[in-house]
N, C-alpha and C positions, 0 to 999 in steps of 0.2 A: 638324461634318462637312459637307463640300460635298455638294449634291444630285447633282453630276456626278462621274464617275470616269473616269480615263484608261485607255488600254490597258495601260500599264505597271503602274498600280495594280491593275487587274483581275487581271493575271497573278500578283500576289503574294497573291491571296485565293482562297477556294474558296466563293463564294456560290451560292445558287440562281440559275441563269442563265435568263433568259426572253427569247425572241424574240417580238416583238409586231409584226412586219412586217405592214403593212396598206396598202391602196390604196383611196381613196374611190371611184374609178371602176372598180376591179377591175384585173386578176383577183385572186381571193382571196389573202391573204398566205400561206396554207399552201403554195401552189405554189412561192413564192419560198423559203420555209423548206425545203421538200423538196429544192430544187435545191442548197442549201448553207447551213449555219449554223454558229455557233460550237459547238465540241465541248461536249456536255453540256447544251446549251440546250433548254429545253422551249418548244414553241409555245403561245402563248395567243392565242385569237381575239378580236379587239376587238369584233366585232359580236355574238357570242354569250356571251362570258365577261366582258367589260368594259362591257357595256351590256345593258339589258333590251330586250324587244320594242318596236319603234317605237310612239309614241303615248302622251301628247303628246311631240313632239320625236323626232328621228331616233335619238338615242343616249341615252335616259334611263338613270338609274342601274340597274345590275343588282341583284337581290335578294341578301340575305346567304347564302341557301342556295347559289346559283350560285357566289358568290365563295369560300365555304367549300370547295366541291368542287374548285375550281381550286387553292386553297391546298394542299389535301391531295394532289392529283394531282402537284403539282410539289415537294412535300416541305417545305413551310413548317410548322414545328413549334412556333413561338413568335412572339410579337409582334416580337421583336428578331432574328429570323432574317435574316441578310444576304441581300438580293436585289438583283440587277443586271438591269435591263431595257434592251433595245436594239431598234432596227429597222433596216431597210435604206434609210432615207431621212434626214430631218433631225431625227429624234427626236420627230416629231409624235405618232405612236401610242405610242411609248415613254413620253412624258410623260403621256399619258392613263392608261397602265398604272400609272405611279408614283402619280398622283393617286388613282386608284381603290383601289389597294392601301393607301395611307396612310389614305384615308377609312374603309376597313374594318379599320383597326387595326394595320397593319404600321408599324414605326418606323424601319427601316433599309433603305430602298429608294433605289437610286441609278440614274442614267441613264448609260449608256456614251456619253461625248461623242464624236461622230463616227460612232457606230454601227458597222454591219458594214463600211462602207468604211474606217473608221479601223483596225479590226482587220486587215483585209486589207493595208492600206498599211504596217502595222507588221510584216508577215510572218506574221501569225497564220494557222493552218490552219483550214479549214472542213471540214465533214463532211456527209454525207447520212444518217448514222445518228441515229435519234431515241432519246433515253433512255426507259427504261420508266417508266410511271407509278409513283410511289412508293407510293401507297395508294389506288388507284382504287376498290377495293371499298368501303372505308370512306368515301371521298370521296362516293360516291353514296348510301350508306345512312346515313352519320352526319351528313350536311350538315343534316338536319332539326333538329339541336340547335344551330343557329347562334346563336340568341339566348341559349343557356344556357352557353356555354363550350366549350372543346375537349374532345374525347374522346380515347381512346388513339390515334385516327387522325391527330391533328395539331391545328392551330390553327383555331379557329372565327372567322369574320368577325364583326366588331362595328361596325355602321355608325355614322356621326356623329362620327368622330374628327378631321375637318377641318371648318371652317366652310363653309357653302354658301349661295348665294342662290337664291331663287325669282324669278319675274318682278317681283313687287312690290318685292323688295329691290334688284333691278337698276335699276329705275326710280328708286328712292330714291337709290341710289349715284350715278346720273347727275346728280342735283340737288345732293347734299351733298358729293360727292367727285369722283373721276374714274372713269368707266366706259370701259374700253378694248375696242374691237371688233377682234378679231384677224384678221378676214378681209381678203381682197385689196381694194384701194381701189375697184375697179369694182363689187364686190358691196356694199361699204359705201355707195357712192353711189347704189345702186339702178339702175345702168346695165345690169347683167346679173345673172341669178340662175339658175345651172345646177342647183341642188339643191332649192330650196324654192319654193312657189307664189307667194310674195310677195317683192318686192325692196325693199331699203332697210335702215334701221338703227333702233335704239332712240333716240328723241330725247334729245339731250344727250351721246351717246356720242362718243368720240374714236377715230379710226382708228389702229391700231397693228399693221400686218400682221406675222404671226409670221415671215415670211421674212426680215425685217430683224433677227431675233434671232441669226442664224447667218451664218457666212462661206460662201465658195464651196465649201468642203470639207465642210460640214455640221456644223462645230464651233460651239458657242456662242461669241459674242463675249466678250472679257474683261469681267469684272464692271464695271470702270470705264467701259467703252464702253457697256455695257447701262444703267448708271446714268445716264450722260449722255443716252442716247436717251430714257429714260422721264422724266427731269427736263424735257427739252424739250417733252414732252407734258403737263406739268403735275403730274407725280407727285413728291411729296416724302415723306420718312420719316413725316411727320405726316398725310399724305393718306389718306383712306379710298379704297382702290383695289379695283375689281371688274373682272372680265374675262369676256367671252363671245365666241362665234364662231358657226358655223353650227349645230353640234350638240353642243358640249362636248368636242371632241377638241383642236383647236388652241388653245382657251382654256387647257387644261392646260399646253400648251407656253408660252404667254404667262406663266402663273403661275410656271412653272419659271424662265423668264428673269428675271422680277421677283424671285423668291426669290434667284437667283444674284447679283442686284444689291443685295441687302439691302433689298428693298422688298416686303414681303408683300402678297398680294392674295387676294381671295375669288372663287371661280368661280361663275358662273351656269351650272349644268350643263345646264339645258334649252336655253339659248342661243336663237338666232334662230328655229330650227325649232319651238321650244316657244312662244316669244313670239307668233308669228303665228297660233297656234291659237285665240286669243281675238280676234275681230274688233273688240272694243272697245278693244284696246290700240293706241296711236298708232304710226304709221310715219313716219319721216323719210327724205328722200332728199337727194342732193347731197353734195359732198365736204367742206363746212364742218362 
């Protein structure tokens, strides 16, 4: 089953629908959600539900209790509950949601290709009505049993269901395989750094901006085109591939593009914002 889903395919299903609209520079995604979203879609906040409090790194992993509460609020009842995530941009935050949901145990999570814009372009209705929380009370009180399995309130998050790298693993991947940096070229080169106190990249990394994964309408490129792109960057089916970005958001988008191309990759979730918290870690600059 593809990690992506089209508007027509979505119309034929009745999944748990999740809006993960988010903007790194603001305003909060909830404002955009309130202005209009797919009917039946729940809003999930990237900063508070798909990430823990900053430090180290700007978007570290959330804890299982937080994710369990989210699962129960939106009506996830089992590991294989169908879930479709989308956003109002190029699937950057939707990809993060998919990665987090899969890391915590969901097996049937897909990204709406083209997001909200594709839905509207296909004549889909939007609404300002928000669905009621499915099991808010149990999500709050029952989340404490996250490590022990689901209660009658729904599915409990179980971390570790996807491989993940730490800083040492990312450094090793840069030496033994291919470490892709998903940020813009100027940030990779260390010419500018709008978000973090240190500019540059992990030594040995290869720049592969996520913006090149999608076309002008926000749809992912065809699998063959993605495969050609990553092959040109040194990725083969036999290559150990790891990805990172600024804080682990667009890295998930890169991993989704690689998966769509048949090239699995492991995410360094702490990414650059976590890498630079240790002054002993080396920093490289330049476009090469």
